[in-house]
N, C-alpha and C positions, 0 to 999 in steps of 0.2 A: 362363191360367185353368184351374182344375181341370176336367177333362173336355173340354178343348179350347175354342177361341173360340166365342162365341155369335154369333147373327145380329146382335143389337143389345144395347142396355143397358136394364136395368129403369129406366124414367124416369117411371112414373106413367101414368095413363090418357090416351089421346089418340084421335083419329079419323083414319082414312086412307080415302080413296076412290080407287079405280083405275078409269080409263076405258080399255077395251081394245077393239081391233078384231081382225079375222081374222089380222093379221100378227103378233100377240103370241106370245111364248113362255110357255106355261102355267106351267112350272116357275119362271121368273123372277117372274111375277106372284104366284104362290103364296108364294114366299119373301118378297116385298115385303109381302104381307098379314100373314104370320106374324111378320115383324119388328116390326110394330106390335101385333099381338094378344098377343104375349108380354110386352108392357110391363106390362099390368095386366088383371085380370079385368073391369074396367069399361071397357076400351078397346073401340072398335067399328071394324070394317073392312067396307068395302062395295066390291063389284065391279059395275060397270055396263058392259054390252056389248050391241050389237045381235045378237050371234052366240050361238046356243044351244050350239054346239059348243065355243066358248071358255069359256062358263060351266061346262059339264060338265067340260072338261079341267082347268080351274083347281081346281074342287072336288075332283077326283080327286088332283091334285098336292098339294093342301093335306093331304089324308088321308095321303098317302105321307110327306110331310116332317115332319108334326107329331110322329110317333112318335119321331123322333130328336132332338127339342128337349129341352134340359135343363129348360126351363120349360114342358113340354108341358101340365101340369095348368092353369097360368095361361092358356095359349093356348086350350085347349079351353073353359075357362070364358068367355073373351072371345068365342069363336066362337058361343056361344049367342045373342049379339046381332048376329052378322054377317048380311049380306044379299047375295044375288045378284040383281041387277036386270036383266031383259032390257028394253032400250029399242028404240024403232023405228029410231033412227039416232044418230049421234054428236051431232047437234044436241040431241036430247032428253036425251042423257047429260049434256051441258053444263048444260041447264036443271035437271036433278036435282042436279048439283054446286052450282049457284048457290043452290038452295033449301036444300040440306043444309049448305053452307058448312063443309066439313071442315077440321080443322087442317092436314092434309096432303092434297095432291092429286097423284096420279101419272098421267101420260099414257102408256099403252102402245099408241101408235098409230104407224102408218107414214106418213111424208110424204116419200118419196124424191124426188118431183117438185121439191120446193123446193131440193134439193141441186144440181140441174142448173144452174139459173141462177146459183147462188152460186159454183159452180166457174168459170163464165164470168166472174164479177166479178173474181176474183183473176188470171185469165189476162189480161184486158183491162188491169187495173191494172199488171201486170208489163210488158206491151207499151207502155203509156203512159209508164211510168218510163224504159224503154229509149229511147223516142223523145226524151224530155226530156234524158236524160243522154248522148245519142249523141256530142256534141262533147266531153264531159268524161271519160267512161269507157266503153270498149268491152267488151261481154261478150255472150254469147249470149242469145237470148230465154228459154231454159230457166233460165239463171242469174238473170235479173231476176225471173221468176215465182217461182222458189224463194226468192229474197231477200224478196219481198213476203210470201209465206206464212210464212216464218221470222219476219218482223217482226210479223205478226199473232199468231203463236204466242207470241212474247215478250211482247206486250201482254196476252195472256190470263193470264199468270202473274206479270207484274211490273207495278208501278204506274206511273202518270204517262206512259203511252204511250212508254216507253223503247224499244220496238221500232223506232220510227221513227228514233231516233238510232243504234240498233244496225245497222240495214240500211245506213245511210250508212257506218258503220265497216266493215261486211263488204264493201261494194262497193269501198271504198278498199283493203282487204287483197287483194281478188281482182284488181284492175286496176292497183294502184300509183299511183292518183290521190290527190292530197292530200285529207285528210278534209274540209277546208273546202269543197272543190269538190263532193265527193259529197254533203255535207250540203246544199249549195245546190240540188242536183237534187231532194232530198227535200222541201225547203221549197216549191219550185214544184209538185212532184207533189201535195203535200197542199193547196196553195192551190187547185189545179184542183178538188179534191173540194169544198172549201168553197164555191167560186163556183157550182158546179152544184147542190149541195144547197140553197144559198140560193135559186137560181132555182126549184127545186121548191117551196119555201115561198112565194115571191113569187107564182107562178102560181096556187097553190091557196089562199092566205091569204084572198082575198075571199070564198070560198065556205065558209070554216070558221066555225063558231059562235064568237062572241066571248067570251073569258074574259080576266080581267086577266093571268093568268100567261102565256097564249099571246101576248098583245100585248107583254109584256115580253121574252119569248123572241125574238119577231120583231124587235123594235127592237135588242136586244143582238146578234142575228145580223147585222143590217145594219151596225151600228157596227164589229163585229169584222172583217167582210168588207171594209168600206171601209178600215180600217187596214191589212189585208193587201195590198189592191190599191195603196194609197198607198205602201207599203213597196217593192213590186215596181217601181212606176213610178220611185220615187226612186232605186233602185239603177241603173236604166237611164240616167236623166238624169245621175246623178253620174259614171258611167263615161264617158259621152259628153262631158260638160263637161270632165272632167279630160284626156281625149284631145285636146281642142281647145286648151286654154290651157296644158297641160303642168304644171299645179300638182300637187304631191304632198304627202303628209304628211312631217313631218320624218323624216330618216333613222333616228333612234333609235327612233321609233315604228314605222316600216315594218319594221325588223329585229327588233323584239320579237316574242315568240310570240303575244300577243294581236293585235298589228298584222298579222302574217302571216295569222292565222286570219280576222280580219275582212276583210282585203283579198281573200283567196281566196273567202270567202262572198259578198262583194259582186260580185266579178268573175264568179264562177260563176253567181250568180242573174241578173245582167244578160245573160249569154251566152245564156240560154234564154228571155228575156222578149222574143221577137220575135213579131210578129203571126202569121206563118205557123206558128211553133212552137206558140204558145198555141192557135191555131185547131184544130190536129190534136189537141193534148192535151185540150182541152175537149170535142171531139167524142167522143173515147174515154171521157172521164169521163161524158158523157151516156149512152153505151151501157152502161157499167158500172152506173150507178145505176138505169137503166131495168130492167136484169136483176135488180138487188136488189129493186126494187119488185115485179117479177113473182114473185120468191120470197116476199116478204112477203104478197102477195095469195093465193098458193097455201096458205100456212100458215093464213091467216085462213079461207079456204074450207074447209080440212080441219077446222077447229074450228067450222064453221057460223057464222062471223062474216061478215056481208054487207057487204063494202066495195066501193065504186065504185073505178074505176081512179084517179081523181083523189085519192081518200082514201088509197089505197095510196102514191101519189106524195107526198102530204103527210106521211104517217107515215115514209116513207123519209127525207125531208128533216129532219123533227123529231128522229127517233131518232139518225141518224148525225151531225147537227150537234151534238146534245147530247153524244154520246160522243166528239166530236173534242176536247173539253176534257179534259186529263189528269185521270184519276180512279183508282179502284180497279182491281186486276187484273181483266181481262175485263169491266170496266164493270158489275160486279155491283151491284145496287141502283139505280144511275143508269139502267140499261137498263129495269128493271122500272118505275121511276117514270115514265119517258117513255112507255112503252107503255100503262100503265094510264091516265095522264092524257090522252094523245093519243086513245086509243080512247074514253075517256069523253066526249069532245066529240061523238062520233057515237052516243051512247046505248048503248055496250057496257058491261055490268056489270063491276065490279071483279074478280070471280073469273074471269070468262071472259077479260078482258083480261090478267090475271096469267098464266093458263094460256098464252095466246098469246105473252106475253113469254118464257116459259120454252122453248116449242117453237121460236120463232124464233131465240132466242139459241143454243139447243142445235144448231140446224141448221148454224150456222157455227162455233160455239165448239168443239164436239167434234172435227170433222175438222181444223180448223186447229191445234188443240192437239196432236192425235195426230200430225200430219204436221209442223207448224211447229216444235214444241219440239225434236224430235231434229235438225231442220235447223239450228236456232239454235245448238244445242250444237256441231254439226259445224263450222259457219262460225266460231264463236268460237275453235275450236281451231286454225284454219288460220293459217299464217304469211303475212306480207306478201309479195306477189309481187315478185320481182326483188331 
């Protein structure tokens, strides 16, 4: 572009409101405000913060940056309608946002506490997968945790939860185990998540306000979980029955590629569907999702959303069961609908619930993408062991 790249594109008037706390970077917030102000002279930008020092620092940064804008005249005209609002706390800032209902809402707030339990979630999930796969594929704890994070990173940028298939492939490459066997461990691994998340819904469902859509989600979750459970039991019974009577499929079927893959998948699944194995795997799943519920509660608390612990458990089950279904990369759209609809049951406004969905999703999406995608690329370039 002549004169160098601009911050944004001229796209007509719009509104932006930024909510910032003491942790924010004033220069970044100023650039965000100006990127909307330069759209049109009729655009309006608002900054709300409980901190006087933040308001002053951003105002100073805006004056410094506006001089270098190619559309500085438009931005200055827009700033005539801009507002700096000092609020008592972040809860009041959210109330202002709900009343103003801007086209764009940016949250420049820190919530590092939520990242701590989320890190624990992926570590526990890696340890659980290693426990499930220990008879099929041997690798270090670090390897399994890395593969889990790489799979999440792949899901963030690719559709249809392909990351779960990829981590089975990567484990096969690293250990030399047939892909059908490693895929079987992923199937059981994901089934444990579904069982525990459904348990969260079952325990909290009686206390949840009734709506037609949540009743349908609950029934659909029961049906899908029952099908998964029936499939796991069927593989166990099939392998045990075949071992007793010695019956096998025709040789031509067993030697074909689909036959070998199906046989490996069934045998691998049956090998890890023991009572002791599942008890440990389910216990680890409960620990992981309780940590996730803690992270969800911390995000809600930071945004002044008053959730009881059982409501955090309900939201954990609802959101994560909903995103277990293959959808868009990073579950964008699905995640927002589930958060807004779920919190709406507890009287949380749509704007506040949408802000919650963005912060919660960013808390896991940003770090798992930054770490997981490079890991996914590295694992994809590795050659099969042996």
